[in-house]
N, C-alpha and C positions, 0 to 999 in steps of 0.2 A: 390089591397089593401091586404094583405094578412090577410085569416080567422083561427082564433084560438080557439081552442075546450080547457078547465078547466075541472075540476075535483076536488071537491071536499070531503073532508073526516072526518069524526070528529073521534077525541081520546078526548082521558083524561087524564090529567097527574097528577103525587101526589109527593108531595113532606112533608119531614117534618116538613120545616121549614115557608115557605109562599106560597103565591099563585103565585107570582110571578113564583116562583123556577118551581112548577107546570105546568105553561105552558109551560117554558123555555124546562123542560126535554123532555114534550109530541114529543115538533117543534125538537128539535135534533135531538130526537131517529125519526121521520119519514124522517131528512133530512139524515139517514144513506141507505132509506131503495128507499125512494121518490127522483127525479128527481127533478130541474128547478119548486122548493118551489116557489110563488108569494107571497101571501097573506095571513097572520093566524089571527084569529076572534075568542075570549076570548067570548065564548056564552054565560056561566054560575058558576059560580064557588061554592063551597061546603064545608065545616069538614067532614073527619070520626073522632067521637065519641067514648072514651070506657071508662066508670066509671067518664063520663062526662065532658072527661079532652079530648082536640086537639090530635087525633096524627095526623091527618094529612090534611093537607090541598091538596084541590082537583081541577082541571079547563076544563074544556069541552073546547075543542076545535077542532075551522074549521080553515081546511087546504086546500088552491086551488094551485093544479100543473096545465100546461099545456099539456095538451094530444102530441104524437109525433105520426108524421106522415100525410095523408095528411086526409083534414078534406074530408069527399063525404056527 
């Protein structure tokens, strides 16, 4: 059986419309520079306020990807 190692990074995505779009934007941005993304886990949701009104939805997302090469 082949051994695998994965790295986990934490990202924060932002959207003016929804938490779903915020998470999607974080994952899509990560996919542009990280290969072989495996799992995304939404860890925390919050909103940015200005003058008592919501101006942005934010999603903190953990993304894992496989480390390439031999495992020593």
